[in-house]
N, C-alpha and C positions, 0 to 999 in steps of 0.2 A: 503494499499500499503506500508507495512512495510516488505520488503523482501531483500534477499542478495544471491549474488552468487560470487564465487571467480574466478580469472585466465579467465577473459574474455576481453582481450584486444581489440578485434575487435568491440565488443559491446561499451566498453568505448570510443573507439575512435569516434564513431558516436552519441555520446550523444548530441553534440552540434547541430545537425540537423537531419532531418528526414533521416534514412538509406534506400537508394534505393536498396542496396545489401550488405548483411553481410556475411563475409567470415566465421564467427563462429556462429553457432546456439545454443542458450541457450536449454539445454536438461538436464532433470533430468531422468535419465534411471530407468525404472519400469517394474514390471510384474504385470498383473491383472489377478485374477482369480475369478471365482464364484462357491461357494459350492452348493451342491444339495439343500439346504434348501433356497438358494437365497442370501445369505451373500456375498457380494463383498468385495475382499481383494486385497489391492494395496501395493506393497513392493518396497521400494527404498533402495538400497544398498549404504552406505556412510561410508567408514572406516577410515575417517579422525581422529575420536576420538571414544573411546570404549564405546560410549553412544548409546542408542536406545529411540525412541519416539513411543508411541501407541496412535492412536487418532482415535476414533470411532464415527461417526456421526450417529445419529438416526433421520431419515428425518422426523422431526415433529418439528414445532415451533408454536408460538402463532397465526401464520396466518392459522393454520390448525384447530383452535378452532372454536366454533360458539358462536354466541351472547347469553349471558346469562350462558355460560359455559367457560369463558376465566380464564386463569392463570393456567391451567392444566400443559402445557409444562414446565413452570418455576417451578412449584411446584414438578414435577418429577425430575428436576435436584437436588433438595435438597433430596428427598425421596430415590434416587439411592445411597445414601451415608449411608443409615441407616442399612445397611447389607443385605446378602442373605443367602440361606439355608445352604451352606457350609462355608460362611465366615460371621459370625455374628458380628454385631456392637460390637466394632470398629475394627475389624480384618482387614478391608481394608486399612485403614491409617495405622495402627501399622505394618502390613506386609510390606507395601512398604516403610515406613521410616526406618525400620530395614535393608531392602535392598539397601538404599542409594537412593530412588527414591521418587519423589513427583508426585502429582496428583491434578486435578482439573475439573471443568466442566462450560459450559456457554450455555445460550439460546438466541435465536435471534427470529425474526418473522418467519424464515424459517427451522431452525434446532435446536437440541440440541446435544451438544457434550461432551465428557468425554475423558480426555487424561492423560496419564502417561509419565514420562521421568526419565531415570535413566541409571545406568550402564547395559551394554548389557546382562550381566549374569542374569539380573533380568526379562528379556523377558518372560521366561515361567510363571512366577508370575504374571505379568501384564496381560497376556492374560486369564490366568486361572481366576483371579478376574474379569475381564470384562465378560467373559463368563458365570461365575456363576450368576452375577446379571441381565444378560439378560435371561438366561434359567432358574434360580431358585430363582428369586426375589419374584414372586408373592405369594408363600405360605406364605412369612414372613410378608407380608403387613397386618397391623392391624390397627384398629381404632386409637389406642393410637399413632402409629407412624404418621398417617396421621393427626391427631390433633396436634401433637407437630410441625411438619414441616409446617403445615398451619400457626401456630402461628409465627413460624420464618419467613415465607414469608410476612405474614401481617406487622411484625414489620420492614421488609426490606422495605416493601412499604412505611411505616410511615418515615422511615429514608431518602429514596431516592426521595421520591415524597412529601407527606403532609408536613414534617418538614424540608425539604432541600430547601434552598433558590432557587427561580426559579424552583423548582423541578415539579410543576404541569404543566409547560409550554408544555413539550413534549406530555403528554396526551391530552392537549387540542388542541395542533396542530394537532395531528392525528385525532382527532374527527372532527375538523373543515375543514380539507382538503379532507379527504376520506368520501365517502358517507356512510350512516348507513348500517351496514352489510357487508361493505368491510373487507377482512381479516386483512388489516392493520389500521383499524380505532380504535383499542383499544390497550393498551399498552402491552408489553411482560409480565409484572408482573401480568396482570389481574386487576379485580376491587375487593374491598372488598366484596361486596356482592356476587359475584360469588365464591371467595375463601371460604366464610362462608357457601354457600350452597353445596359445594362440599362434597358428600358422600363417604363412603368406596368403595361402589359398582361402582359409578362413576368413581373412580380413578383406580379401577381394570380394568373396561371396556377400559379407555384410554391406560393403558399398554398394554392389549391384542391386541388393534387395532394397535398401532405404535411401540411397543418395541420388534420387531421380526427380524429375520436375513434377509428376504426379504425386510425389510424397513431400512437396515442399511448398511453403508460403513465403512470398517476397513482399515486404512492405518497403516504400520509400517515402520519406517525411521531409518536408523543408522547402526550401525556395526554388521550387520546380513548378512545372505545368504538367497535368496528368498526359496530355497528348505527347509531349517529348519523351516522358518517362516510359510510356507504352512503346513508342517507336524504338528506343534503345533497348528495352527488355525484348522485344520481339527480334531485334537484330542480333543480340548476344546470346540469348536463351533458346531462340525458336528452333534451331536444328538440333538441340539434344534431345535424343529419342526418349519417349515414355518408357518407363520402368515397369516391373511386374507389380500387379496389385499386391497391396500390403494387407495381411491379416493381423488385426489387433489382438493382443492377449486378452483374455477376460479374467477379472479378478474373482475369485470365488468369495461367496458370502461366508463370513465366520463371526463368531463372537468368542472372546476368552472365556473359558469355562471356570476360571479361578484367578485370584490375586497371585501374581508371581513376584517373588523377590530373588534377586541376583546381586552378586558382588564381584567387582573387579579390583585387584590390587594394582595399583600404578605408582609411577615415580612421581607423586604429587605431595605438596605440603598440606594442603587442606582437603578434607573429604567433601564430596559433592553427592546429592541424592536427586534422581531423575524420576519423575512420575510420567508414565506414557499411556495414553489411552487411545483406543480404536474409535474413529469419529466418522465423518462423511467426505465424499469427494468435493472438490472445488466447484463453486457455484450451484451446489444443491441447496435444498430448502434451508437447512440449518448452519450452512456455511459462515454467513455473515454474522448470525449470532455469536458463533463461536468465536469469530474474530473480536467482536465487541467484549465477549467475556474475557479473552486474553488481555485486553486492554485494562478491564476493570480489575484484574488480578495484578498485573505488573507494568502497565504501560506508562506510568507516571510515578513520581515519588510518593504521592499520596494514595495511589492504588493498594488494594487490600493486603495482598502479600508482601509488597514492598514496605508498606508502612509498618505492618506488624513484625516481620522478621528482621528488617535491616534497621528501622529506626526506633521502634517502640521496645522490642525484645532484645534487639542488638545481638542476634544470634547468628546471623548470615551477613556475609560481605555483599552478596548479591543475590537476586531471584529474578528468573526469566521464565516467561510463558509464551507460547505462540501455537497457533492453530495451522496445520499443514494440510490443507485440502489439496489433493492432487487429482489427475484425470480419472483415475480407477477406484480411489479409496482415500482415505484420510486419517490423520492422528493428531492428537493434542499433546502437548509437552509442558511441564512445568520442572524446572531444576533450581536447586538452591545449593550455594557453596557456604559451609560453615565457617564462623570466625573461629580463630584459635581458641581452644579450650572447650568448644562445644561439639557435641556428637551428632550424628544424622538422626537417631530416633527423635531427638528433641526438635530438630526442624521439621521432621515428618509429622509430629503431633500437631505442631502449629499450623502447617499447610492444611491438615485435615480439619483443623478447628475453623480456620478461615473459610474453607470450601463448604463446610456443613452450615456455617452462619450464612453464606450467601444463598446456599440452597433452601434454607428455612425462611429467610427474611427477604430475599431479593435485593437487587441495588436500589438505591435511592434515586430520586428525580435529579439531584445534583451530579451523582456519579454518571447517570445516562447523559445528562448535558454535556459533562466534560468529554466523555468518551466519543459522542457524536462530533463535537467541536474539533476534537484532535484528529480523528479519523478523516473528516472531511478535509481539514486543512491539509493533512499529508497527501490526500488523493489530489485535491487541486494543485498544491505545490509541485508535485512531480510532473503534471502536464505542462510545465513551463519549457520542460525539455523536449526538443523533438525526437531525441532517441528513446525517451519513455514513450512517447505517442506511438512511434513505430513498432517497438515492442509490444506494447499493448493491442495495437491492431492484429499482429499475429496471434497473440495470445487469445484474444476473443473469438477470433475465426477459428481456432482449433478447438477451443473448450466449449464455446457455446454456438458457434456457426454464424455469429453476427459480428462483423469487425467493428462496427460502430456501437458498442455496447456500454460506452462510458455512462450515460445517463441512467441506464438500467442498473449498471453496477453499484453506482452512488446511491441510487434509491434503495437498494437492498439494506444499506445500512441505516437509511432514514426509517425503514419499517421496522426495525427491531425494538422491541418493546422490553420493559423490565420484567413482564411475565415470560417473554421468550428466554431472557437470560436465565431465570430461575428454572425454567423447564429444561434447557439444554445443560446446565450444570448439573441437574439431578439425572438426566437421561444418560449422558455421556461420562461426565466426571464422577457420577455415582455408580458407575458400572465397573466390572473387574478391570485391573490395570496392571502394568509392569512397574515395579518399583526397582530400580538400579541403584546400587551404592557404589561409587568409586571411592576407595580409600587408600591411604599411604600403604606401602608394602609392609606386611606383617601386622596391619592395624585392623583386622576383620572385625574387632569388638566395636568399632565405630559405626558399622553398617547397621541398616535397618533390618530386622529379623522377618522371617515370614509371617509370624503373628502380628508384628507391627505394621506389615504392609496391608493388612486387612482391616479397613476402618472400622 
């Protein structure tokens, strides 16, 4: 929820309460086209500054992988910067830097994206480079490139997981919450074993299956005209052939049968406790209410858990919560790090006390007002950036099928009531959960026990 829009007085005026009627609708004008090869193109004209943002979503993430073959989506995020047939490494970065533009990429459970931003006159270069690595990357893929980037990813995994304080928590939470074989039961980065086993042909097959025009969404936002963008995209992408049809995985319905407690000994100074619940996928009926619930718990200094654990009781250095709705499923997390001299069961009791108080009493009108104001401010602020708008256009298209979903998205938060908060807190955070304690090595006595994990 990092978004921004300007000159919306009617929306700003109704931040303090749910808007029953809005004189001004939040709209990001767009045009949408589909090339004959299946590539979806979304264009948004914003002439406020002479910049342009190009963002292409390849509709493949770690959730599209299979057990035993994990890590491919993220590996490709690295491989795609190794050069293509007409832009050999390191031409991609050097050409963009010379034009005053920058670029990067990212991978999630659901998608992989690559993006460029810079002066509007660099648009033809941006599009040509993206088209070349979509259509003419495969002939340049070699065992040497795969081995090189495989080692880079392995090192990234060591830095972010094995050698990062509390780094193994997320991998264990996913494994403990989601059943074996569920698309979200393994981390985006994959496992060391699977990365080591990936062959050159496996990697090429992954590219052929997913890196095709008909499995991609391209958004262009900024100081452009839709007609010019369409012409350039057809020129550069039009001859890339359509790929095979993609079959999406289906997430099995499940519910935790009981509360689960687990412990990790780590090279940390302070213990940390994680609470992890199964919830709902993004944009489903309760997704917005869970976002608001997260804010009420830890979104501000006076939010319930932050106020109680950090300021009043002074037993935690920090407490964080977030709702993570994804395309197939979702989860909700609260984690708190103990202050020196305090044990995790003490933190766990305080977390449970505050959760039960919220479930019993519901939030106050003032809490709801603050949450709405903050969430809407963040939403609107983010839309000042053309890169944010470009990414949102791709996201809305993939997840809800409507690129210009900004108003509907914002309206979801206006519609959340105090009764909704009380209901989702009881329904999801009152259900069985995973409680994971990360403690200093040899200090398992600091952990939350199985009995203490059951409220």
